[in-house]
C-alpha positions as CSV (number, residue, x, y, z in Angstrom):
1,Q,-3.0,-27.8,18.0
2,V,-2.4,-25.4,15.0
3,Q,-0.8,-22.3,15.3
4,L,-1.1,-18.9,13.4
5,V,1.3,-16.8,12.4
6,E,0.6,-13.0,11.0
7,S,3.0,-10.8,9.0
8,G,2.2,-7.5,6.9
9,G,1.2,-5.1,9.3
10,G,2.9,-1.6,9.3
11,L,2.0,2.1,9.3
12,V,0.3,3.9,6.4
13,Q,-1.1,7.0,5.4
14,P,-4.8,7.3,4.7
15,G,-5.6,5.9,1.3
16,G,-2.5,3.5,1.1
17,S,-2.7,-0.2,1.2
18,L,-1.6,-3.1,3.0
19,R,-1.8,-6.8,2.7
20,L,-2.0,-8.9,5.7
21,S,-0.8,-12.6,5.5
22,C,-1.5,-15.6,7.7
23,A,0.0,-19.3,7.7
24,A,-1.8,-22.3,9.5
25,S,0.7,-24.8,11.0
26,G,0.7,-27.8,13.0
27,S,-2.1,-30.1,13.2
28,I,-3.9,-29.0,9.9
29,F,-6.5,-31.4,9.3
30,S,-9.6,-29.3,7.5
31,I,-9.8,-25.7,8.4
32,S,-13.4,-24.7,7.8
33,A,-12.8,-21.1,7.9
34,M,-10.5,-18.6,8.3
35,G,-10.8,-14.6,9.0
36,W,-9.6,-11.4,10.5
37,Y,-10.7,-9.8,13.7
38,R,-9.2,-6.3,14.7
39,Q,-9.3,-4.7,17.7
40,V,-8.8,-1.5,19.1
41,P,-8.0,-0.3,23.2
42,G,-10.6,-0.5,25.4
43,K,-13.2,-1.7,22.9
44,Q,-14.7,-4.9,22.0
45,R,-12.9,-7.3,19.6
46,E,-14.6,-7.3,15.8
47,L,-15.3,-9.3,13.2
48,V,-13.6,-7.9,9.9
49,A,-13.6,-10.5,7.2
50,T,-14.2,-14.6,6.9
51,I,-13.5,-16.7,4.4
52,T,-14.3,-20.7,4.3
53,S,-12.6,-23.4,2.4
54,G,-14.9,-23.2,-0.8
55,G,-14.0,-19.5,-1.0
56,T,-17.8,-18.0,0.3
57,T,-16.9,-14.6,1.7
58,N,-18.3,-12.3,4.5
59,Y,-17.4,-8.8,5.4
60,K,-17.7,-6.4,7.6
61,D,-20.0,-3.4,6.5
62,S,-17.7,-0.4,7.2
63,V,-14.9,-2.3,4.8
64,K,-17.3,-3.5,1.8
65,G,-15.7,-2.2,-1.1
66,R,-12.4,-2.0,0.3
67,F,-10.9,-4.8,2.1
68,T,-10.6,-8.4,0.1
69,I,-10.3,-11.9,2.0
70,S,-8.6,-14.7,0.2
71,R,-7.2,-17.8,1.2
72,D,-4.7,-20.2,-0.2
73,N,-5.8,-23.9,0.9
74,G,-2.6,-25.9,0.0
75,K,-0.4,-23.2,1.8
76,N,-3.2,-22.8,4.9
77,T,-2.5,-19.5,4.6
78,V,-5.2,-16.7,4.3
79,Y,-5.0,-13.1,3.3
80,L,-6.8,-9.5,3.5
81,Q,-5.7,-6.8,0.9
82,M,-6.7,-3.6,2.7
83,N,-7.0,-0.7,0.1
84,S,-8.2,2.5,0.6
85,L,-7.4,2.7,4.2
86,E,-9.0,5.0,7.2
87,P,-7.6,6.0,10.5
88,E,-10.7,4.0,11.8
89,D,-8.9,1.4,10.2
90,T,-6.4,1.8,13.3
91,A,-6.2,-1.5,15.4
92,V,-4.7,-5.2,16.2
93,Y,-5.6,-7.2,13.5
94,Y,-6.0,-10.8,15.0
95,C,-6.0,-14.1,12.5
96,Y,-8.1,-16.9,13.0
97,A,-8.9,-20.0,11.8
98,T,-11.7,-23.1,12.7
99,Q,-11.3,-26.6,12.9
100,R,-13.6,-29.2,14.3
101,G,-15.6,-26.4,16.0
102,Y,-12.2,-25.1,17.8
103,S,-11.3,-21.3,16.9
104,Y,-7.3,-20.8,17.2
105,W,-5.9,-17.3,17.1
106,G,-2.9,-15.3,16.0
107,Q,-0.6,-13.2,17.6
108,G,-1.9,-10.0,16.3
109,T,-0.2,-7.4,14.1
110,Q,-0.6,-4.1,14.4
111,V,-1.9,-1.6,11.7
112,T,-2.0,2.2,11.9
113,V,-3.2,4.5,9.4
114,A,-2.0,8.1,10.0
115,S,-0.8,11.1,8.3
């Protein structure tokens, strides 16, 4: 199994910034992709950003230019730098990692953007 431990969530004002971190541990052989999803109560979980082991990134359109995903392969850690946060970004953010065709999930961390 792969375990994912997240940190960095919290309460910020609109226009503020947060950096989320997620470290993978356990049976790590070759993680092909890591990323972040988010979910609001009553709505479907949605993809925010992904990054491959080679550094190729993809973003949800609404976060392009504001969020930056990165990873440290040596530390098996993925980051999400979130700038210019908006109330619409409020959600539980879930880290994920894919290895050998199977996806693993973190416990989720709450991000609240409010005045």
